Every structure is written in structure tokens, then in C-alpha cells.
C-alpha positions as CSV (number, residue, x, y, z in Angstrom):
1,M,-68.0,-50.8,199.7
2,P,-68.4,-53.4,202.5
3,R,-69.7,-52.1,205.8
4,M,-67.5,-52.6,208.8
5,A,-68.6,-52.8,212.5
6,E,-69.1,-49.4,214.1
7,G,-65.7,-47.9,215.0
8,H,-63.8,-50.0,212.5
9,E,-62.8,-48.5,209.2
10,M,-61.1,-50.3,206.3
11,K,-57.6,-49.0,206.0
12,H,-55.3,-49.2,203.0
13,E,-52.2,-51.1,203.9
14,P,-49.2,-50.2,201.8
15,W,-47.0,-52.8,200.2
16,V,-43.4,-53.0,201.6
17,S,-40.2,-54.2,200.0
18,L,-38.0,-57.2,200.7
19,E,-35.5,-55.0,202.4
20,E,-38.3,-53.4,204.6
21,I,-39.8,-56.8,205.6
22,A,-36.4,-58.2,206.4
23,K,-35.7,-55.2,208.7
24,H,-39.2,-55.5,210.3
25,L,-38.5,-59.2,211.1
26,G,-34.8,-58.7,212.0
27,V,-33.6,-61.2,209.5
28,S,-31.5,-61.2,206.4
29,Q,-32.9,-60.8,202.9
30,D,-31.6,-64.3,202.1
31,T,-33.7,-65.7,205.0
32,V,-36.8,-64.0,203.6
33,H,-36.1,-65.5,200.1
34,R,-35.7,-68.9,201.8
35,W,-38.9,-68.6,203.7
36,I,-40.8,-67.6,200.5
37,R,-39.4,-70.6,198.7
38,L,-39.5,-73.3,201.4
39,R,-42.1,-72.2,204.0
40,G,-44.8,-70.4,202.0
41,M,-44.2,-66.9,203.4
42,P,-46.9,-64.6,202.1
43,A,-45.3,-62.5,199.3
44,H,-46.3,-61.2,195.9
45,K,-44.1,-60.8,192.9
46,V,-44.5,-57.4,191.1
47,G,-42.3,-57.6,188.1
48,R,-38.9,-58.6,189.4
49,L,-39.6,-57.3,192.9
50,W,-41.1,-59.1,195.9
51,K,-43.8,-57.1,197.9
52,F,-45.3,-57.8,201.2
53,K,-48.2,-56.8,203.5
54,V,-46.8,-56.5,207.0
55,S,-50.1,-57.7,208.6
56,Q,-50.0,-60.9,206.4
57,V,-46.4,-61.6,207.3
58,D,-47.0,-60.9,211.0
59,E,-49.9,-63.4,211.0
60,W,-47.7,-66.0,209.3
61,V,-45.0,-65.5,211.9
62,Q,-47.5,-65.7,214.8
63,A,-48.8,-69.0,213.3
64,G,-45.3,-70.4,213.8
65,K,-44.5,-70.8,210.2
66,A,-41.1,-69.0,210.6
67,Q,-39.9,-71.2,213.4
68,D,-36.7,-73.0,212.8
69,S,-37.4,-76.7,212.2
70,E,-33.8,-77.6,212.9
71,G,-32.4,-78.5,216.3
């Protein structure tokens, strides 16, 4: 197991569903699908379901990848 700096522990982050990530971001599920397809939103297909790590999606948003390129 990798060692972390003192005071920092590795934590298991659960996967969340498409519905949960859409609610977290305050957008529709259709928007999330569009961002996956057109903007490279971090998402993982598990069978027929999309799954997300909130921390990865938050980093993606903070990097400006979700910004509307129109108007």
C-alpha cells in the first residue's frame, strides 16, 4: 500500500450514478450525456450504466471543460 504524507489517508471514493452526478452539478442527464460524448467528461461505462467519481468530475469542471462554448 502506498504511503501518504502524515495526516493524509487514502480514502475509498464511491462511484455515483448518472442521476447523482447530474443532481450534483445541477444539470440534466441529457447534458451529462452530451458532455461525455462531446467534451470528454470523465465517466466509466459499467455494463450499460455510466459511473462517475465526484472528485474527477469536479476537477474537470474546475478546469473549465464544462463551460458553454456558445455565445
